[in-house]
C-alpha angles and dihedrals in degrees: 000000000000091000092055094044088051093049097251131135119252139195113198128187113183134157119263108278092020094117105264094149091053089056091068100023096059096051089046091051090052093052112085122209096009134091131223110219109218117197113199134158094212113086095183090051091050093049091049094049093048091051091049092049093050090051088057092049097256113136108236139149142183123222117204144144093261090074121086122243095263092051092050093047091051092051092049091049090051091048093051088050091054094242097137128068090199133021120190125205140156125254089246089057091049091051092059117114094242096050097089091051097059093035090059089055092050122089098234125191098191144320125254123202106199121194086022093176085080087076089075111086088205092063121103088232095054115162114188093212091063089067088060093060090094087082088073090068092049094045097040107027095162097053121089120242122206124195120201129186139154096197108046114134122212089253093053091047092050090051091049091051091050092052089047090052090053091050094048090048089052090051091051098251093127099162092055090044092055090049093051092045091052091050091049091050091049090052092048089049091050091049090050092050092053091047092050091048092050092048091050090052090050092052093048092051094057 
């Protein structure tokens, strides 16, 4: 929460039921006139969270293809006017050609990538559109991006750090890229050490 309120990126891994949603909902509720854009692959979850937020008096909306044109237009107009604290949408919606146009006209507080383990193409819940989310950093370099997951393995997190290092290097942030690359290398080394220890135990048990 402090990272988002201070305008910094965050990567959060918490167990299911540990309060991940609160970590980005509360800072959004505290930020007047700006909207947190929440990218999630789960339509039912987006609808449930939006309903709960509205019951608590927090202005929130979900944008998806099940809504008619008039409903979608009204939501986009409200978003551009800064009337929502949170706006939920799917990665497929964010990948549409018109998304960047209305996002640039929207006062955004930060981006949230929920179920971030979907970024890993090795994951069983792989969604191709998640791999396109790197465009957010290029298009909105000054806005924080927070990734949340309850199921990320150490290997998936190491791969994510490696991809983030490559992106930061491409954008010219070489110090941050080196730090991410070093963290990824440490994770890969730790995973290899565990694997080697397990293999040694297997050999000894034979």
